N, C-alpha and C positions, 0 to 999 in steps of 0.2 A: 493579711494576704501577701504582703511583700516577703515575709520570712518563711512562709509555708509553701507557697506555690513555686516549684522548681522551674516552671516555664517562664516566670517573670525575669529570672536572672540568666543571662547568657553565659556568665562566668561566675564561679563561686567566689572569685576574688572580689567582685563587686559587693557581694553580701558581707564579706569580711571587712572590706574597707568602710562600708556604711556603719557596721557595728562598731568598728574602731573609732570612727569620727564621732558618733553619738556618745560613746563612752568617754573619749577625751574631752569633748566640749561639756558634757555633763559634770565630769570631775572638776573641770576648770571653773564652771559656774558655782559648784558647791564650795570650792576654795574661796572664790571672791565673796560670796555671801557670808561665809564664816569670818573672813577678814573684816568685812564691813560691820557685822553685828557684834563681834566679840572683841574688837580693839577698843580699849578704854584708856582714858588718861585724866589726870587732874593736874591743876597748876594753881599756885597762889603766889603771894609776894616773896616767898622764900625759894621756891623751886618748882620743878615739873617732874611728873612720874607717869610713864606710859606702860601699859601691859598689852601684849599681843598674844594671840592664840599659839603661835608657832615659836616665839622667841621668849627668852627670859625677860622679866620686867627691867626697865631702864629708868634711872632717875638722875637728876642733876640739880645742884643749887645755882641760883642766878649769879651769886658772887663768884662762882667758879667757871662761868661761861667764858670761853676764849674767843670763839668765832661764831658768827651766824651768817648764813648766806641762803639765797634762793636759787634753786636749780630749775631753770625754765624748761629744760629738756625733760625732766622727770616730774615736774609739777609739785615739788615739795620744798619746805624750808628745812635746813639742816642746822642743828645746834650742836656745837662741839665743846665739850667741857674738859677741864684740866685733867680729870681722872681718866681720860681717853674714851669716855662714853660719847657716842654720837647718836642723837635722836633726830629722826626724820618726821616731819609733820606735813602730811599731805594737804594740799589746798582743798580737798574734798572733805577733810575731817571736820566734824562739827566742833566749834569752839576755837578753831585755829586763829580766827580774827581777834579773839580775846588775848591769846598769847602774843600776837603781834603788837597789839596796843600796849600790853604790859612791857614788852621789850622796848617799845618806843618811849614809854614813860621813864624807863630806866636808862635811856640814852644809848641803847645798843644799836650800832650801825649794822644794817643788814645789806650785805653785798649781793650782787647777782653774778652767777657763774654759768 
């Protein structure tokens, strides 16, 4: 009824704004769900590899890890490797605790920035 009845809208701009908001929030929600369900990663004693829907896969060996820090403002851990690869691991990502335990076992100092 909101889209058909012309008497409901005093101005056509209201209808256009509503359609725009629904579209933008719908696309944003689809993006977030795709990121959540399609981001995959593995790690072992030798290294880490992550695959995202939107970016090329990234990987790094633990013996090439240069710096590791936690970004409190963004809520992720950043791993920087000698090759220039930078891997961000969100605190919401399943398995990130295992990565942190492995880094602790290897004696890697995680700074906070």
